N, C-alpha and C positions, 0 to 999 in steps of 0.2 A: 730489424725494427724491434723485436722483442727485447733485445739488449737495452736499447735506448729507453724503453718503457720501465725496465726494472730500476734503473739508476734513480729517478726521481722518488720512487717508492722508498728506497733505502735512505735518501736524503731526508724524507719526511720522518722516518723512524728516528734517525739521529737528532733531528730538531726537537722531537717530542721528548727524548731522553734529556736533552739539554734543558728544556722548559721545566721538567720535573726537578732537575738538579738546582737550577737557579731559584726555583719557588722554594725548595727546601733550605737553600743557603739564605734566602731573604727572611724566612721565618726564624732561623738560628740567629742571624744578625739582629732581628728585632727583638728576640728574647734577651740576648746579650745587652742590647742597648737599654732596654727597660731595667735590667738588673743594674747595670752601671748608674743609670739615672737614679734608681732607688738609693744606691749607696751614697751618691753625691747629695741627695736630698737630706738623707739622715745625718751626714757629716755636716 
C-alpha cells in the first residue's frame, strides 16, 4: 500500500515543475512578443 501512496506524490512534484517551466516560457514569450510589437510599431 505504501508504494501506491508514493506514486501520486511523485506525480505532483513533476506537475509542479512543469507549471514553473510553462510559466517561465509564457513570460519569455510575452517579453519577446512585446519587443517584436515595439519594432513593428516603430517601423
